[in-house]
C-alpha positions as CSV (number, residue, x, y, z in Angstrom):
1,M,16.5,17.7,-21.4
2,N,18.1,17.5,-17.9
3,A,15.5,18.2,-14.9
4,S,16.3,21.0,-12.4
5,R,14.3,19.5,-9.8
6,V,12.0,16.6,-9.1
7,I,9.0,18.0,-7.0
8,I,6.6,15.3,-5.6
9,F,3.3,16.1,-4.2
10,Q,1.8,13.8,-1.5
11,P,-1.3,14.0,0.7
12,T,0.7,13.0,3.7
13,L,4.1,11.1,4.5
14,P,3.4,7.9,6.2
15,S,6.4,6.2,7.7
16,Y,6.3,3.2,4.9
17,R,7.0,5.8,2.3
18,V,10.1,7.2,3.8
19,D,12.5,4.5,2.4
20,L,11.1,5.0,-0.9
21,F,11.9,8.7,-1.1
22,E,15.2,8.2,0.7
23,R,16.3,5.8,-2.1
24,V,14.9,8.0,-4.9
25,A,16.6,11.2,-3.5
26,E,19.9,9.4,-3.2
27,K,19.9,8.1,-6.9
28,M,18.8,11.3,-8.6
29,S,21.4,13.6,-10.0
30,C,19.3,16.8,-9.3
31,P,17.3,17.9,-6.0
32,V,14.2,15.9,-4.9
33,E,11.7,17.6,-2.9
34,V,8.5,15.8,-1.4
35,W,5.8,18.2,-0.3
36,H,3.3,16.8,2.0
37,S,0.6,17.7,4.6
38,S,0.5,16.5,8.3
39,A,-2.2,14.0,9.0
40,Q,-3.4,11.9,11.8
41,L,-2.7,8.2,11.0
42,G,-1.7,7.1,14.3
43,V,1.8,5.8,14.6
44,L,2.1,5.8,10.8
45,T,2.5,9.7,10.9
46,Q,4.3,10.1,14.3
47,R,7.9,11.0,13.5
48,D,10.3,13.1,15.0
49,E,12.9,12.8,12.2
50,R,12.9,15.2,9.3
51,F,14.5,14.6,5.8
52,A,16.5,17.2,3.4
53,W,14.0,16.4,0.8
54,E,11.0,16.8,3.0
55,R,8.8,19.9,2.6
56,L,5.6,20.5,4.9
57,L,2.5,21.9,3.5
58,P,-0.7,23.2,5.7
59,P,-3.2,20.6,6.4
60,I,-5.6,19.3,3.8
61,R,-9.1,21.0,4.0
62,R,-12.3,19.5,2.8
63,L,-14.3,21.6,0.4
64,L,-17.1,19.5,-0.4
65,P,-18.0,15.7,0.4
66,G,-15.5,13.8,-1.9
67,L,-13.3,17.1,-2.6
68,D,-10.1,18.2,-0.7
69,W,-7.9,21.1,-1.0
70,Q,-4.1,21.0,-0.2
71,S,-3.2,24.5,0.6
72,G,0.4,25.6,-0.6
73,V,0.4,23.3,-3.6
74,L,-0.3,25.8,-6.1
75,T,1.9,28.4,-4.8
76,T,4.9,26.1,-4.8
77,P,7.4,27.6,-7.4
78,V,7.6,25.4,-10.4
79,G,9.4,26.2,-13.9
80,P,10.7,24.9,-17.1
81,G,13.1,22.1,-16.4
82,D,11.2,20.6,-13.4
83,V,9.6,17.4,-13.3
84,V,6.3,17.4,-11.2
85,V,4.9,14.1,-9.7
86,L,1.4,14.4,-8.4
87,S,-0.9,12.1,-6.6
88,G,-3.6,10.9,-8.9
89,A,-6.6,10.9,-6.6
90,P,-9.2,12.9,-8.4
91,R,-10.7,14.1,-5.1
92,N,-7.5,16.5,-4.7
93,V,-8.6,19.6,-6.5
94,S,-5.3,21.5,-5.9
95,N,-3.3,18.7,-7.2
96,M,-5.2,18.5,-10.3
97,L,-5.0,22.3,-10.9
98,M,-1.3,22.1,-10.3
99,L,-1.2,19.5,-12.9
100,V,-2.4,22.2,-15.4
101,R,-0.2,24.9,-14.0
102,A,2.9,22.9,-14.0
103,R,2.3,22.1,-17.7
104,W,1.7,25.9,-18.5
105,R,4.9,26.7,-16.8
106,G,6.7,24.5,-19.0
107,A,7.5,21.6,-16.4
108,R,7.2,17.9,-17.2
109,T,4.4,16.1,-15.3
110,V,3.8,12.6,-13.9
111,W,0.5,11.3,-12.9
112,W,1.0,8.8,-10.1
113,G,-2.0,6.7,-8.6
114,Q,-4.3,3.7,-8.8
115,Y,-6.0,2.6,-11.7
116,W,-8.7,1.1,-9.6
117,S,-9.1,0.4,-5.8
118,S,-11.6,-1.2,-3.4
119,T,-13.0,2.4,-3.0
120,S,-13.2,3.3,-6.8
121,R,-16.5,4.6,-8.3
122,T,-17.2,4.7,-11.9
123,H,-17.6,8.5,-12.1
124,R,-14.3,9.0,-10.2
125,F,-12.5,6.4,-12.4
126,L,-13.5,8.3,-15.7
127,L,-12.3,11.6,-14.0
128,R,-9.0,9.9,-13.1
129,L,-8.5,8.8,-16.8
130,L,-9.4,12.2,-17.8
131,L,-6.8,13.7,-15.5
132,M,-4.1,11.0,-16.7
133,K,-4.6,12.5,-20.3
134,L,-3.2,15.8,-19.0
135,S,0.2,14.4,-17.8
136,H,3.4,13.6,-19.7
137,A,3.9,10.4,-18.1
138,I,1.9,7.7,-15.9
139,L,3.0,5.8,-12.8
140,F,0.8,3.0,-11.8
141,Y,1.1,1.1,-8.4
142,T,1.4,-2.3,-9.9
143,D,2.1,-4.0,-13.2
144,D,-1.3,-5.5,-13.2
145,E,-2.8,-2.1,-13.5
146,C,-0.2,-1.0,-16.2
147,E,-1.2,-4.2,-18.2
148,A,-5.0,-3.5,-17.8
149,Y,-4.4,0.1,-19.0
150,R,-2.3,-0.9,-22.0
151,N,-4.8,-3.6,-23.0
152,G,-7.8,-1.5,-22.5
153,L,-8.3,2.4,-22.5
154,G,-4.8,3.0,-22.7
155,R,-4.1,1.1,-25.9
156,G,-2.0,3.0,-28.0
157,D,-0.8,5.6,-25.6
158,A,2.7,6.6,-26.6
159,R,3.5,8.3,-23.2
160,P,6.0,6.6,-20.7
161,V,3.8,4.3,-18.6
162,E,5.2,2.4,-15.7
163,A,4.2,0.8,-12.6
164,L,6.0,0.5,-9.1
165,N,4.7,-2.7,-7.8
166,N,3.9,-0.9,-4.5
167,G,5.6,-2.5,-1.2
168,I,7.4,-1.8,1.9
169,N,10.9,-1.8,3.2
170,V,11.5,-5.5,3.7
171,A,15.0,-5.2,5.1
172,P,13.9,-4.7,9.0
173,I,11.6,-7.8,8.5
174,L,14.3,-9.9,6.9
175,A,16.5,-9.1,10.0
176,E,13.5,-10.4,12.4
177,R,11.9,-13.0,10.5
178,A,11.8,-16.5,12.1
179,P,11.7,-19.7,10.0
180,Y,8.3,-20.7,9.0
181,V,7.5,-24.3,10.2
182,P,3.8,-24.8,10.1
183,G,3.7,-27.8,12.7
184,Q,5.7,-25.5,15.2
185,R,3.5,-22.5,14.9
186,A,0.4,-21.8,17.2
187,R,-3.1,-21.8,15.7
188,S,-3.0,-18.1,15.6
189,L,-3.9,-15.8,12.9
190,L,-2.4,-12.3,12.2
191,F,-4.3,-9.3,11.4
192,I,-2.0,-6.1,10.6
193,G,-3.5,-2.8,9.5
194,R,-5.7,0.2,10.4
195,L,-9.1,-0.7,11.9
196,T,-11.1,1.0,9.4
197,E,-14.5,0.2,7.7
198,K,-12.5,-0.9,4.7
199,A,-10.8,-3.6,6.7
200,E,-14.1,-5.4,7.6
201,L,-12.6,-7.1,10.7
202,G,-16.1,-7.7,12.0
203,I,-16.5,-10.5,9.3
204,L,-13.3,-12.2,10.8
205,L,-14.8,-11.9,14.4
206,D,-17.9,-13.6,13.1
207,A,-15.9,-16.4,11.6
208,L,-13.9,-16.8,14.8
209,A,-17.0,-17.3,16.7
210,R,-18.1,-20.5,14.6
211,P,-17.4,-23.9,16.2
212,E,-14.6,-24.8,13.7
213,L,-12.3,-22.2,14.9
214,A,-13.1,-22.6,18.4
215,D,-9.4,-23.2,19.2
216,V,-8.0,-20.3,17.1
217,R,-6.5,-17.1,18.3
218,L,-6.3,-13.7,16.5
219,E,-3.5,-11.3,17.1
220,I,-4.4,-7.7,15.9
221,V,-1.8,-5.3,15.2
222,G,-3.3,-1.9,14.5
223,D,-5.5,0.9,15.6
224,G,-8.2,3.0,14.3
225,E,-11.7,4.5,14.5
226,E,-13.5,1.2,14.6
227,R,-11.6,-0.5,17.5
228,A,-14.2,0.5,20.1
229,A,-17.1,-1.1,18.1
230,L,-15.0,-4.3,17.2
231,E,-14.1,-4.7,21.0
232,E,-17.8,-4.4,21.9
233,K,-18.6,-6.8,19.2
234,A,-16.0,-9.2,20.2
235,A,-17.4,-9.1,23.9
236,R,-20.7,-10.1,22.6
237,L,-19.4,-13.1,20.8
238,G,-17.4,-14.3,23.8
239,L,-14.1,-14.0,21.9
240,E,-12.3,-11.7,24.5
241,G,-9.8,-14.4,25.7
242,R,-8.9,-15.3,22.1
243,L,-8.1,-11.7,20.9
244,G,-4.8,-10.0,21.2
245,W,-5.2,-6.1,20.7
246,H,-1.7,-4.9,20.3
247,G,-2.3,-1.3,19.0
248,G,-0.6,0.4,16.2
249,M,3.1,-0.3,15.9
250,T,6.1,0.6,13.7
251,D,8.8,-1.0,15.9
252,E,9.5,-4.1,13.7
253,R,11.1,-6.1,16.6
254,A,7.9,-5.8,18.4
255,I,5.8,-6.8,15.3
256,A,8.1,-9.8,14.7
257,A,7.4,-11.0,18.0
258,I,3.8,-11.3,17.2
259,A,4.1,-12.3,13.5
260,N,6.7,-15.0,14.1
261,R,4.2,-17.2,16.0
262,C,1.3,-16.8,13.8
263,R,0.3,-19.5,11.3
264,L,-1.7,-17.3,8.8
265,F,-2.3,-13.9,7.8
266,V,-6.1,-13.0,7.4
267,Y,-7.5,-9.7,6.0
268,P,-11.3,-10.0,5.6
269,G,-11.8,-6.5,3.7
270,G,-10.0,-4.7,1.0
271,V,-6.4,-5.5,1.5
272,G,-3.4,-3.1,0.6
273,L,0.0,-2.9,1.8
274,S,-0.7,-5.0,5.0
275,L,-0.6,-7.9,2.5
276,L,3.0,-7.2,1.7
277,H,4.0,-6.7,5.5
278,A,2.6,-10.3,6.2
279,M,4.1,-12.0,3.0
280,A,7.6,-10.7,3.9
281,Y,7.1,-12.5,7.0
282,G,6.5,-15.6,4.8
283,L,2.8,-16.0,6.2
284,P,0.3,-17.8,3.9
285,V,-2.7,-15.5,3.1
286,V,-6.4,-15.7,3.3
287,V,-8.3,-12.9,1.6
288,H,-11.6,-12.7,-0.2
289,D,-12.1,-13.5,-3.8
290,D,-13.3,-10.4,-5.4
291,R,-10.3,-8.9,-7.1
292,W,-11.7,-5.4,-7.7
293,R,-12.8,-4.8,-4.2
294,H,-9.3,-4.9,-3.1
295,M,-6.5,-2.5,-3.3
296,P,-3.9,-2.7,-6.0
297,E,-1.5,-4.6,-3.9
298,I,-3.6,-7.8,-4.3
299,A,-1.5,-8.3,-7.4
300,A,1.3,-9.7,-5.2
301,F,-1.2,-12.4,-3.9
302,H,-1.9,-13.7,-7.3
303,R,1.7,-13.4,-8.4
304,A,2.8,-15.8,-5.5
305,R,-0.5,-17.8,-5.2
306,C,0.3,-18.1,-1.7
307,G,-2.9,-18.9,0.1
308,L,-6.8,-19.2,-0.2
309,T,-9.6,-16.8,-1.0
310,F,-13.1,-17.0,0.5
311,E,-16.6,-15.7,-0.8
312,K,-16.5,-11.8,0.1
313,D,-18.8,-10.8,3.1
314,N,-19.5,-14.5,4.1
315,P,-18.3,-15.5,7.7
316,A,-18.9,-19.1,7.1
317,A,-16.9,-19.3,3.9
318,L,-14.0,-17.4,5.7
319,A,-14.2,-19.9,8.6
320,G,-14.0,-22.6,6.1
321,A,-11.0,-21.2,4.2
322,I,-9.1,-20.6,7.5
323,S,-9.9,-24.1,8.7
324,E,-8.6,-25.6,5.2
325,A,-5.5,-23.6,5.3
326,L,-4.8,-24.5,8.8
327,A,-5.1,-28.2,7.9
328,V,-2.5,-28.6,5.3
329,T,0.8,-28.1,6.5
330,E,2.9,-29.1,3.4
331,V,0.9,-26.7,1.2
332,D,1.4,-24.0,3.9
333,D,5.0,-24.3,3.8
334,N,5.0,-23.8,-0.2
335,W,2.8,-20.8,0.2
336,S,5.2,-19.3,2.7
337,V,8.1,-19.8,0.5
338,A,6.2,-18.0,-2.5
339,A,4.9,-15.2,-0.3
340,A,8.5,-14.4,1.0
341,R,10.0,-14.5,-2.5
342,V,7.4,-12.1,-3.9
343,A,7.8,-9.8,-1.2
344,E,11.7,-9.9,-1.2
345,K,12.1,-9.6,-5.0
346,E,9.2,-7.8,-6.6
347,F,7.0,-5.8,-4.1
348,N,9.5,-3.7,-1.9
349,T,10.9,0.0,-1.6
350,E,14.2,-1.0,-3.4
351,E,12.3,-2.3,-6.4
352,M,10.0,0.6,-6.0
353,A,12.8,3.3,-6.3
354,R,14.3,1.3,-9.1
355,R,11.1,1.6,-11.2
356,F,10.4,5.3,-10.1
357,C,13.8,6.4,-11.0
358,R,13.5,4.7,-14.5
359,L,10.3,6.5,-15.1
360,L,12.0,9.6,-14.0
361,Q,14.9,8.9,-16.5
362,R,12.4,8.7,-19.3
363,V,11.1,12.1,-18.7
364,G,14.3,13.9,-18.6
365,V,16.0,13.4,-15.1
366,Q,19.5,12.1,-15.1
367,E,20.5,9.3,-12.7
368,G,23.1,10.1,-10.3
369,R,26.5,8.1,-10.0
370,H,24.9,5.6,-7.5
371,A,21.8,4.9,-9.7
372,V,21.4,1.5,-11.4
373,L,18.7,1.5,-13.8
374,S,17.5,-1.0,-16.2
């Protein structure tokens, strides 16, 4: 069967997803449509440019606590020969109903989501597994999740099951990245990401207030609902002169001017794509040690072994890990090489598009003349 269309439903379209869908649309022989709602994610969703594959849906509505409805999903025309790719978050009721409707209409379906994340709960995890069973194929975020599924609850599943190794477009970073020479870097830490409860940046502020980090500076690239509370906490701890609040950014040249002078990347909460952004700059990493309280992208850290971990929610342990990482320049250099290699070769949008198209091919989509699948 050759697909008529590839129809991808997404909650929203942040800037870091654009390059992936551009690449997928270019590789496929049939039309690709990405249907999404608008959202307020700061600079991540502030775009003037629109793309030929982009289709806008009304905003997502909250039905009940933990349940959302994306208007327009169920009225999107779907028929035999189409391949429908749906975001697998169980809280999105309309997407899950579309999964059933698409199958009834004769379309092939792909469930795309996380096996487990820092916000997962047992009841939602079980619902997620149930919804996976309704699809013709499964697309996880990382190889680690794919392996966990294959070796556990997905043992014996004969359907196509693939993973993307979720990452970012590293090309703009490679154009701006400076060589990493530990002895020539300031005793500065980089935090990049949205300032949300998940980030737990307050733990890092507590660590910075400890005497062993008295000469260490923190550069904060990002914005969010927690910023005002974090600024107040920093003032109480007497850290104002050691923090750079840069706000949200998507201009890679501006980000590079900050990242290229930092020695380490530190993320005290459940890290996700921010990890790959920092690793692409070759920055050694400090994150907490609870694997299942991170987002799936933590797989890149374990693949690279590019830094240190600390006991979760323990500022003293975090301060100790930062102090140790700052003290060993030779290991830092090795960590930098490993971090950059994994971001450049394994966790990026070029590799994601290749894997995405490989799965689509397995469910009936022919590649275009520019595609290279293996």
